[in-house]
C-alpha positions as MATLAB code, in Angstrom:
seq = 'MSDADIGGFSSSALDYYPATASEPFHARFHGTISTELPPNQPQVQRTGYAGWRTRDMRPTIFGRSLWDIDPYTYCALRVKSDGRNYFVNVQTESVVPTDLHQHRLHARRPGQWETVLINWNEFVRTNHGIVVEPQSEMMRQKVKSIGISLIDRIPGPFDLSISRIWATNGLTEEDKKEFGDQDGLEFGQVGGTTSIKGTLRNEKVV';
ca = [
      76.168   67.553  123.910;
      79.336   66.734  122.577;
      83.004   65.392  123.573;
      83.040   68.160  125.705;
      81.123   66.493  128.322;
      84.062   64.147  129.066;
      86.684   66.652  128.531;
      87.180   67.107  124.886;
      87.154   70.099  123.222;
      84.307   69.970  120.370;
      81.719   72.393  121.187;
      77.961   72.424  120.099;
      74.655   74.556  120.580;
      71.481   74.307  119.749;
      69.797   77.802  118.920;
      66.205   78.730  118.185;
      65.616   81.338  115.135;
      61.832   82.577  114.366;
      60.423   82.463  111.250;
      61.185   85.416  108.872;
      60.159   86.533  105.098;
      63.144   84.329  103.584;
      63.207   81.918  106.659;
      60.951   79.417  108.289;
      60.949   79.083  112.276;
      64.403   76.433  112.925;
      66.537   75.099  115.195;
      70.149   75.947  114.270;
      72.607   73.120  115.344;
      76.418   74.699  115.529;
      79.652   74.705  116.641;
      83.277   73.224  116.225;
      84.726   69.585  116.380;
      88.150   68.855  117.973;
      89.582   65.597  118.248;
      92.071   66.490  120.561;
      92.212   64.798  123.535;
      92.353   65.863  127.386;
      95.261   65.960  128.710;
      95.922   63.718  131.956;
      92.793   61.444  131.263;
      94.080   58.198  129.902;
      90.776   56.330  129.918;
      89.403   59.066  127.142;
      90.453   57.214  123.836;
      87.798   59.217  121.212;
      86.571   62.679  120.955;
      85.620   64.255  118.177;
      81.789   64.358  117.855;
      78.831   66.375  118.602;
      74.812   65.775  118.857;
      71.405   66.594  120.201;
      68.121   64.489  121.036;
      64.271   65.754  121.836;
      63.196   65.822  125.124;
      61.703   62.706  126.877;
      58.059   63.293  126.975;
      56.106   63.865  130.457;
      54.432   60.923  131.445;
      50.910   60.708  131.735;
      48.627   58.727  134.269;
      49.155   55.719  132.425;
      53.294   55.991  132.413;
      55.946   56.904  129.963;
      54.952   58.961  126.997;
      55.950   57.194  123.518;
      55.851   58.224  119.997;
      54.277   55.330  117.785;
      55.532   55.636  114.087;
      54.695   52.112  113.258;
      51.741   53.201  110.695;
      54.663   55.147  108.692;
      56.877   54.465  106.261;
      59.395   57.402  106.612;
      61.476   59.519  108.505;
      60.892   63.060  106.849;
      62.967   66.085  107.838;
      63.357   69.687  106.480;
      66.926   70.996  106.770;
      69.504   73.317  105.367;
      72.991   71.475  105.602;
      76.559   72.322  105.550;
      77.186   69.131  103.567;
      78.933   67.132  106.641;
      78.001   63.681  107.195;
      75.589   63.832  109.503;
      73.465   61.006  111.333;
      69.398   60.516  112.542;
      69.391   58.428  115.684;
      66.230   57.077  116.898;
      65.951   55.784  120.269;
      63.504   53.289  121.747;
      62.485   51.743  124.794;
      64.813   48.826  123.944;
      66.134   46.139  126.233;
      69.398   47.938  125.693;
      68.742   51.234  126.715;
      72.283   52.832  124.765;
      70.975   50.780  121.816;
      70.156   53.482  118.847;
      69.195   53.313  115.512;
      70.782   55.604  113.182;
      70.842   56.390  109.229;
      72.948   59.023  107.279;
      71.231   62.039  106.808;
      72.002   62.335  102.908;
      71.313   66.132  102.271;
      71.405   67.043   98.195;
      71.691   70.743   98.313;
      74.084   72.256  100.941;
      73.060   75.517  101.960;
      69.457   75.475  100.415;
      66.400   74.273  102.188;
      65.340   70.673  101.149;
      63.020   67.776  102.829;
      64.955   64.092  102.935;
      62.769   61.144  102.953;
      64.291   58.043  105.014;
      62.666   54.389  105.394;
      62.324   53.622  108.740;
      62.846   50.274  107.734;
      66.931   50.808  106.731;
      68.071   52.320  110.176;
      70.594   50.201  111.539;
      71.088   49.298  115.434;
      74.156   50.405  116.903;
      75.764   50.829  120.568;
      78.130   53.514  121.222;
      78.463   53.906  117.351;
      79.226   50.821  116.585;
      76.732   48.382  114.598;
      75.383   45.709  116.813;
      74.767   42.209  115.478;
      72.308   40.394  115.163;
      70.305   43.535  113.906;
      66.814   43.781  115.312;
      63.650   45.716  113.929;
      63.101   49.264  115.439;
      60.393   48.988  118.058;
      58.457   51.507  116.136;
      55.406   51.828  118.750;
      58.217   53.012  121.555;
      60.249   55.714  120.281;
      61.732   57.848  122.741;
      63.244   60.379  121.378;
      64.966   61.403  117.694;
      67.832   63.020  117.660;
      71.192   64.284  115.100;
      74.617   63.818  115.461;
      78.090   64.244  113.556;
      80.487   61.922  114.098;
      82.704   62.237  111.312;
      85.655   63.183  112.965;
      86.901   65.648  110.727;
      88.108   68.934  112.884;
      86.265   72.433  112.276;
      82.971   74.058  112.091;
      79.461   72.644  111.278;
      76.197   74.069  110.675;
      72.816   72.679  110.427;
      69.545   73.909  110.392;
      66.002   72.083  111.007;
      62.668   73.471  110.594;
      60.585   70.151  111.064;
      61.093   66.229  111.173;
      57.723   64.190  111.055;
      56.701   60.707  110.430;
      55.019   60.334  107.026;
      53.799   57.712  104.830;
      54.934   60.377  101.310;
      54.550   63.949  101.340;
      50.895   64.973  100.564;
      50.363   67.468   98.113;
      49.933   70.387  100.753;
      53.410   69.274  101.254;
      54.876   69.627   97.979;
      52.990   73.095   97.634;
      54.623   74.267  100.619;
      58.336   72.920  100.478;
      58.673   73.094   96.685;
      60.851   70.138   96.449;
      59.719   66.848   96.900;
      58.631   64.622   99.211;
      54.699   65.206  105.037;
      52.660   64.525  109.399;
      54.214   66.204  111.406;
      56.323   64.029  113.837;
      58.687   67.153  114.567;
      58.027   70.636  115.594;
      60.737   73.178  116.749;
      59.244   74.490  119.895;
      62.088   75.795  121.643;
      65.877   76.310  122.050;
      66.603   72.842  122.742;
      63.778   70.798  122.326;
      61.078   69.994  119.283;
      57.758   69.816  120.194;
      56.431   66.040  118.803;
      52.934   66.778  117.083;
      51.258   64.673  114.148;
      49.840   66.746  111.957;
      46.498   65.720  110.199;
      46.815   62.857  112.984;
      46.549   63.784  116.343;
      48.694   65.565  119.186;
      51.366   62.785  120.742;
];
């Protein structure tokens, strides 16, 4: 998804890369941001963004399938960033369907794989990129999707690789050995070209 959907000139892709001897399996979110406005479309006042989100899970005989992240403290992401200002977006089954809970993805080592932890309590409720007041607590028992966007409106290329997204109460010793840098429970694992397969490692498949 990008502003190309409304006539803009940004481009984005989410490509799947299998594991190699030096790289884990991962999705590569990349493209180019443009702030150029489309001609002859005065209703379009703002461009310069791109993003993606997980697909909705298939419904069951009991209704819509949702993630319950309430038992967990953090959102963890295994990423390799180019240093741009990405946001993590969480969509829940809230009263306002267009609401998102967002948090900046603070990557500390651009160009290197690292694990980033974000406390679920620190996500901010927004609507179309604008902070909503009054704030309301995220409906953690009813998470529909999670994704990443780039909305800094700085023209030029971007490149972010994502290996895993999961909910956790802190990295286990196993995770620390595997990741080698810091603080894991699998919330997402790259499973295709445009989707992330939702699983909970050491817990249950959702």
